[in-house]
N, CA, C and O atoms as a Tinker XYZ file with bonds, in Angstrom:
   280  protein
     1  N     -9.734000   10.707000   -5.427000    73     2
     2  CA    -8.635000   10.018000   -4.539000    64     1     3
     3  C     -8.917000    9.542000   -3.310000    63     2     4     5
     4  O     -9.396000   10.335000   -2.499000    81     3
     5  N     -8.708000    8.311000   -2.959000    73     3     6
     6  CA    -8.958000    7.180000   -1.759000    64     5     7
     7  C     -7.543000    6.985000   -1.171000    63     6     8     9
     8  O     -6.467000    7.178000   -1.736000    81     7
     9  N     -7.782000    6.558000    0.090000    73     7    10
    10  CA    -6.241000    6.145000    0.628000    64     9    11
    11  C     -6.524000    4.134000    0.347000    63    10    12    13
    12  O     -7.534000    3.510000    0.022000    81    11
    13  N     -5.449000    3.792000    0.587000    73    11    14
    14  CA    -5.164000    2.429000    0.372000    64    13    15
    15  C     -5.716000    1.417000    1.567000    63    14    16    17
    16  O     -5.754000    0.186000    1.541000    81    15
    17  N     -6.130000    2.313000    2.614000    73    15    18
    18  CA    -6.826000    1.809000    4.114000    64    17    19
    19  C     -8.248000    1.573000    3.720000    63    18    20    21
    20  O     -8.907000    0.860000    4.477000    81    19
    21  N     -8.717000    1.971000    2.850000    73    19    22
    22  CA   -10.180000    1.811000    2.075000    64    21    23
    23  C    -10.457000    1.324000    1.207000    63    22    24    25
    24  O    -11.631000    1.460000    0.862000    81    23
    25  N     -9.611000    0.542000    0.421000    73    23    26
    26  CA    -9.269000   -0.286000   -0.376000    64    25    27
    27  C    -10.199000   -1.586000    0.292000    63    26    28    29
    28  O    -10.317000   -1.617000    1.517000    81    27
    29  N    -10.904000   -2.741000   -0.614000    73    27    30
    30  CA   -11.247000   -3.961000    0.073000    64    29    31
    31  C    -10.035000   -5.100000   -0.535000    63    30    32    33
    32  O     -9.148000   -4.916000   -1.369000    81    31
    33  N    -10.333000   -6.100000    0.106000    73    31    34
    34  CA    -9.521000   -7.230000   -0.343000    64    33    35
    35  C     -9.880000   -7.773000   -1.463000    63    34    36    37
    36  O    -11.074000   -7.978000   -1.683000    81    35
    37  N     -9.220000   -7.998000   -2.079000    73    35    38
    38  CA    -9.375000   -8.293000   -3.709000    64    37    39
    39  C     -9.541000   -7.118000   -4.764000    63    38    40    41
    40  O     -9.910000   -7.377000   -5.909000    81    39
    41  N     -9.273000   -5.875000   -4.373000    73    39    42
    42  CA    -9.098000   -4.567000   -5.245000    64    41    43
    43  C     -7.588000   -4.446000   -5.659000    63    42    44    45
    44  O     -6.598000   -4.459000   -4.927000    81    43
    45  N     -7.686000   -4.301000   -7.291000    73    43    46
    46  CA    -6.257000   -3.773000   -7.712000    64    45    47
    47  C     -6.329000   -2.234000   -7.882000    63    46    48    49
    48  O     -7.246000   -1.654000   -8.464000    81    47
    49  N     -5.308000   -1.669000   -7.333000    73    47    50
    50  CA    -5.319000   -0.231000   -7.177000    64    49    51
    51  C     -3.923000    0.167000   -7.872000    63    50    52    53
    52  O     -2.965000   -0.587000   -8.037000    81    51
    53  N     -4.015000    1.412000   -8.213000    73    51    54
    54  CA    -2.815000    2.348000   -8.441000    64    53    55
    55  C     -2.236000    3.469000   -7.544000    63    54    56    57
    56  O     -2.682000    4.587000   -7.285000    81    55
    57  N     -1.195000    2.883000   -7.180000    73    55    58
    58  CA    -0.566000    4.187000   -6.230000    64    57    59
    59  C     -0.521000    5.867000   -6.970000    63    58    60    61
    60  O      0.203000    6.192000   -7.911000    81    59
    61  N     -1.411000    6.679000   -6.310000    73    59    62
    62  CA    -1.142000    8.082000   -7.342000    64    61    63
    63  C      0.148000    8.973000   -5.982000    63    62    64    65
    64  O      1.187000    9.455000   -6.436000    81    63
    65  N     -0.051000    9.033000   -4.896000    73    63    66
    66  CA     1.064000    9.359000   -4.268000    64    65    67
    67  C      1.003000    8.741000   -2.782000    63    66    68    69
    68  O     -0.020000    8.332000   -2.233000    81    67
    69  N      2.639000    8.758000   -2.103000    73    67    70
    70  CA     2.777000    8.516000   -0.908000    64    69    71
    71  C      3.079000    9.413000    0.362000    63    70    72    73
    72  O      4.027000   10.044000   -0.105000    81    71
    73  N      2.958000    9.791000    1.355000    73    71    74
    74  CA     3.023000   10.788000    2.162000    64    73    75
    75  C      3.676000    9.864000    3.201000    63    74    76    77
    76  O      3.581000    8.649000    3.027000    81    75
    77  N      4.394000   10.391000    4.369000    73    75    78
    78  CA     4.427000    9.537000    5.743000    64    77    79
    79  C      5.817000    9.502000    6.246000    63    78    80    81
    80  O      6.721000   10.297000    5.987000    81    79
    81  N      5.843000    8.634000    6.875000    73    79    82
    82  CA     7.385000    8.131000    7.261000    64    81    83
    83  C      8.288000    7.727000    6.682000    63    82    84    85
    84  O      8.294000    6.618000    6.148000    81    83
    85  N      9.168000    8.474000    6.663000    73    83    86
    86  CA    10.107000    7.922000    5.772000    64    85    87
    87  C     10.876000    7.065000    5.852000    63    86    88    89
    88  O     11.667000    6.876000    4.927000    81    87
    89  N     10.882000    6.285000    6.975000    73    87    90
    90  CA    11.753000    5.309000    6.882000    64    89    91
    91  C     10.804000    4.037000    6.456000    63    90    92    93
    92  O     11.430000    3.053000    6.062000    81    91
    93  N      9.363000    3.934000    6.486000    73    91    94
    94  CA     8.264000    3.254000    5.598000    64    93    95
    95  C      8.395000    2.897000    4.309000    63    94    96    97
    96  O      8.424000    1.878000    3.618000    81    95
    97  N      8.496000    4.613000    4.162000    73    95    98
    98  CA     8.001000    4.805000    2.417000    64    97    99
    99  C      9.680000    4.283000    1.858000    63    98   100   101
   100  O      9.747000    3.779000    0.737000    81    99
   101  N     10.920000    4.430000    2.655000    73    99   102
   102  CA    11.816000    3.917000    1.912000    64   101   103
   103  C     11.870000    2.243000    1.535000    63   102   104   105
   104  O     12.272000    1.683000    0.515000    81   103
   105  N     11.330000    1.726000    2.714000    73   103   106
   106  CA    11.140000    0.520000    2.585000    64   105   107
   107  C     10.473000   -0.086000    1.680000    63   106   108   109
   108  O     11.043000   -0.949000    1.012000    81   107
   109  N      8.860000    0.286000    1.411000    73   107   110
   110  CA     8.420000    0.313000    0.356000    64   109   111
   111  C      8.421000    0.360000   -0.797000    63   110   112   113
   112  O      7.806000   -0.284000   -1.647000    81   111
   113  N      9.425000    1.467000   -0.869000    73   111   114
   114  CA    10.049000    1.490000   -2.388000    64   113   115
   115  C     11.095000    0.770000   -2.713000    63   114   116   117
   116  O     11.422000    0.837000   -3.898000    81   115
   117  N     11.929000   -0.125000   -1.791000    73   115   118
   118  CA    12.880000   -0.774000   -1.894000    64   117   119
   119  C     12.258000   -2.111000   -2.240000    63   118   120   121
   120  O     13.142000   -2.966000   -2.199000    81   119
   121  N     11.075000   -2.630000   -2.567000    73   119   122
   122  CA    10.552000   -3.307000   -3.196000    64   121   123
   123  C     10.009000   -3.178000   -4.277000    63   122   124   125
   124  O      9.231000   -4.009000   -4.746000    81   123
   125  N     10.387000   -1.972000   -4.899000    73   123   126
   126  CA     9.960000   -1.171000   -6.434000    64   125   127
   127  C      8.257000   -0.582000   -6.246000    63   126   128   129
   128  O      7.820000   -0.110000   -7.295000    81   127
   129  N      7.465000   -0.562000   -5.290000    73   127   130
   130  CA     6.196000    0.138000   -5.334000    64   129   131
   131  C      6.290000    1.545000   -4.915000    63   130   132   133
   132  O      6.341000    1.982000   -3.765000    81   131
   133  N      6.302000    2.021000   -5.743000    73   131   134
   134  CA     6.146000    3.936000   -5.927000    64   133   135
   135  C      4.611000    3.931000   -6.655000    63   134   136   137
   136  O      3.800000    3.067000   -6.986000    81   135
   137  N      4.696000    5.359000   -6.704000    73   135   138
   138  CA     3.867000    6.200000   -7.051000    64   137   139
   139  C      3.861000    5.768000   -9.148000    63   138   140   141
   140  O      4.766000    5.790000   -9.982000    81   139
   141  N      2.480000    5.456000   -9.233000    73   139   142
   142  CA     2.341000    4.746000  -10.724000    64   141   143
   143  C      2.152000    3.243000  -10.517000    63   142   144   145
   144  O      1.468000    2.571000  -11.288000    81   143
   145  N      2.776000    2.741000   -9.459000    73   143   146
   146  CA     2.613000    0.904000   -9.468000    64   145   147
   147  C      1.155000    0.369000   -9.038000    63   146   148   149
   148  O      0.299000    1.095000   -8.533000    81   147
   149  N      1.033000   -0.669000   -9.242000    73   147   150
   150  CA    -0.354000   -1.479000   -9.157000    64   149   151
   151  C     -0.065000   -2.427000   -8.094000    63   150   152   153
   152  O      0.863000   -3.201000   -7.857000    81   151
   153  N     -0.860000   -2.202000   -7.685000    73   151   154
   154  CA    -1.246000   -3.504000   -6.038000    64   153   155
   155  C     -1.723000   -4.056000   -5.804000    63   154   156   157
   156  O     -2.629000   -3.765000   -6.584000    81   155
   157  N     -2.173000   -5.030000   -5.172000    73   155   158
   158  CA    -3.231000   -5.330000   -4.869000    64   157   159
   159  C     -3.409000   -5.911000   -3.531000    63   158   160   161
   160  O     -2.579000   -6.624000   -2.966000    81   159
   161  N     -4.586000   -5.544000   -3.050000    73   159   162
   162  CA    -5.144000   -5.382000   -1.643000    64   161   163
   163  C     -5.210000   -7.365000   -1.454000    63   162   164   165
   164  O     -5.913000   -8.159000   -2.080000    81   163
   165  N     -4.240000   -7.617000   -0.415000    73   163   166
   166  CA    -4.582000   -9.297000   -0.363000    64   165   167
   167  C     -5.306000   -9.673000    0.887000    63   166   168   169
   168  O     -5.990000  -10.696000    0.921000    81   167
   169  N     -5.176000   -8.859000    1.942000    73   167   170
   170  CA    -5.998000   -8.979000    3.043000    64   169   171
   171  C     -5.619000   -7.787000    4.269000    63   170   172   173
   172  O     -4.515000   -7.329000    4.560000    81   171
   173  N     -6.905000   -7.494000    4.829000    73   171   174
   174  CA    -6.942000   -6.336000    5.715000    64   173   175
   175  C     -7.319000   -6.815000    7.284000    63   174   176   177
   176  O     -8.039000   -7.775000    7.557000    81   175
   177  N     -6.751000   -6.043000    8.121000    73   175   178
   178  CA    -7.254000   -6.711000    9.263000    64   177   179
   179  C     -7.398000   -5.205000   10.170000    63   178   180   181
   180  O     -7.263000   -4.117000    9.610000    81   179
   181  N     -7.637000   -5.316000   11.372000    73   179   182
   182  CA    -7.895000   -4.198000   11.911000    64   181   183
   183  C     -6.646000   -3.255000   11.845000    63   182   184   185
   184  O     -6.831000   -2.111000   11.432000    81   183
   185  N     -5.284000   -3.678000   12.252000    73   183   186
   186  CA    -4.380000   -2.790000   12.379000    64   185   187
   187  C     -3.282000   -2.762000   11.234000    63   186   188   189
   188  O     -2.324000   -2.018000   11.442000    81   187
   189  N     -3.315000   -3.689000    9.713000    73   187   190
   190  CA    -2.440000   -3.835000    8.977000    64   189   191
   191  C     -3.129000   -3.978000    7.398000    63   190   192   193
   192  O     -4.313000   -4.201000    7.146000    81   191
   193  N     -2.472000   -3.861000    6.828000    73   191   194
   194  CA    -2.847000   -4.179000    5.011000    64   193   195
   195  C     -2.167000   -4.988000    4.646000    63   194   196   197
   196  O     -1.013000   -4.780000    5.022000    81   195
   197  N     -2.302000   -6.059000    3.943000    73   195   198
   198  CA    -1.305000   -7.028000    3.215000    64   197   199
   199  C     -1.577000   -6.487000    1.801000    63   198   200   201
   200  O     -2.767000   -6.455000    1.488000    81   199
   201  N     -0.723000   -6.076000    0.929000    73   199   202
   202  CA    -0.505000   -5.648000   -0.782000    64   201   203
   203  C      0.316000   -6.905000   -1.164000    63   202   204   205
   204  O      0.894000   -7.690000   -0.412000    81   203
   205  N      0.236000   -6.905000   -2.367000    73   203   206
   206  CA     1.139000   -7.784000   -3.303000    64   205   207
   207  C      1.487000   -7.068000   -4.554000    63   206   208   209
   208  O      1.138000   -5.902000   -4.734000    81   207
   209  N      2.010000   -7.590000   -5.221000    73   207   210
   210  CA     2.408000   -7.329000   -6.729000    64   209   211
   211  C      2.706000   -8.461000   -7.230000    63   210   212   213
   212  O      2.748000   -9.417000   -6.456000    81   211
   213  N      2.998000   -8.673000   -8.666000    73   211   214
   214  CA     3.446000   -9.705000   -9.094000    64   213   215
   215  C      4.736000  -10.185000   -8.442000    63   214   216   217
   216  O      4.785000  -11.389000   -8.692000    81   215
   217  N      5.742000   -9.857000   -7.770000    73   215   218
   218  CA     6.917000  -10.280000   -6.976000    64   217   219
   219  C      6.986000  -10.412000   -5.503000    63   218   220   221
   220  O      7.750000  -11.228000   -4.988000    81   219
   221  N      6.150000   -9.575000   -4.747000    73   219   222
   222  CA     6.486000   -9.751000   -3.419000    64   221   223
   223  C      4.948000   -9.384000   -2.529000    63   222   224   225
   224  O      4.116000   -8.766000   -3.193000    81   223
   225  N      4.626000   -9.685000   -1.309000    73   223   226
   226  CA     3.602000   -9.597000   -0.551000    64   225   227
   227  C      4.444000   -8.619000    0.650000    63   226   228   229
   228  O      5.597000   -8.754000    1.060000    81   227
   229  N      3.547000   -7.742000    0.976000    73   227   230
   230  CA     3.564000   -7.018000    2.209000    64   229   231
   231  C      3.029000   -6.487000    3.318000    63   230   232   233
   232  O      2.109000   -5.744000    2.974000    81   231
   233  N      3.173000   -6.510000    4.605000    73   231   234
   234  CA     2.316000   -6.072000    5.432000    64   233   235
   235  C      2.629000   -4.665000    5.602000    63   234   236   237
   236  O      3.788000   -4.273000    5.738000    81   235
   237  N      1.563000   -3.857000    5.598000    73   235   238
   238  CA     2.053000   -2.334000    6.512000    64   237   239
   239  C      1.033000   -1.644000    7.105000    63   238   240   241
   240  O     -0.095000   -1.658000    6.612000    81   239
   241  N      1.358000   -0.890000    8.355000    73   239   242
   242  CA     0.140000   -0.734000    9.207000    64   241   243
   243  C     -0.854000   -0.079000    8.932000    63   242   244   245
   244  O     -0.363000    0.916000    8.401000    81   243
   245  N     -2.184000    0.079000    8.927000    73   243   246
   246  CA    -3.041000    0.944000    8.689000    64   245   247
   247  C     -2.960000    2.347000    8.605000    63   246   248   249
   248  O     -3.710000    2.992000    7.872000    81   247
   249  N     -1.825000    3.012000    9.532000    73   247   250
   250  CA    -1.551000    4.466000    9.393000    64   249   251
   251  C     -0.365000    4.912000    8.421000    63   250   252   253
   252  O     -0.051000    6.072000    8.155000    81   251
   253  N      0.152000    3.883000    8.006000    73   251   254
   254  CA     0.847000    4.182000    6.720000    64   253   255
   255  C     -0.393000    3.932000    5.121000    63   254   256   257
   256  O     -0.425000    4.608000    4.093000    81   255
   257  N     -1.030000    3.041000    5.408000    73   255   258
   258  CA    -1.796000    2.607000    4.467000    64   257   259
   259  C     -2.838000    3.900000    4.382000    63   258   260   261
   260  O     -3.361000    4.102000    3.286000    81   259
   261  N     -3.100000    4.606000    5.265000    73   259   262
   262  CA    -4.198000    5.634000    5.352000    64   261   263
   263  C     -3.349000    6.798000    4.519000    63   262   264   265
   264  O     -4.098000    7.546000    3.890000    81   263
   265  N     -1.974000    7.086000    4.397000    73   263   266
   266  CA    -1.042000    8.249000    4.134000    64   265   267
   267  C     -0.955000    7.900000    2.555000    63   266   268   269
   268  O     -0.531000    8.815000    1.848000    81   267
   269  N     -1.360000    6.499000    1.819000    73   267   270
   270  CA    -0.780000    5.842000    0.551000    64   269   271
   271  C     -2.419000    6.457000   -0.103000    63   270   272   273
   272  O     -3.441000    6.303000    0.566000    81   271
   273  N     -2.433000    7.097000   -1.376000    73   271   274
   274  CA    -3.448000    7.491000   -2.001000    64   273   275
   275  C     -3.559000    6.574000   -3.332000    63   274   276   277
   276  O     -2.614000    6.267000   -4.060000    81   275
   277  N     -4.786000    6.238000   -3.479000    73   275   278
   278  CA    -5.110000    5.682000   -4.742000    64   277   279
   279  C     -5.748000    5.926000   -5.704000    63   278   280
   280  O     -5.770000    5.135000   -6.647000    81   279
């Protein structure tokens, strides 16, 4: 199992589990991104990761992405 922060731009990943800040996780789950969801890494920068599904694009901090396992 690896963290979402280590995925490369263009990778399609299945989320295995998510831990961390409750507010950040509630926001992510509000976009129907949860355990078992597939997301694509759109872009990575030094401080954040942009992920996407067929419905939404979402920028999350690298610290949050580190706690999401794929």
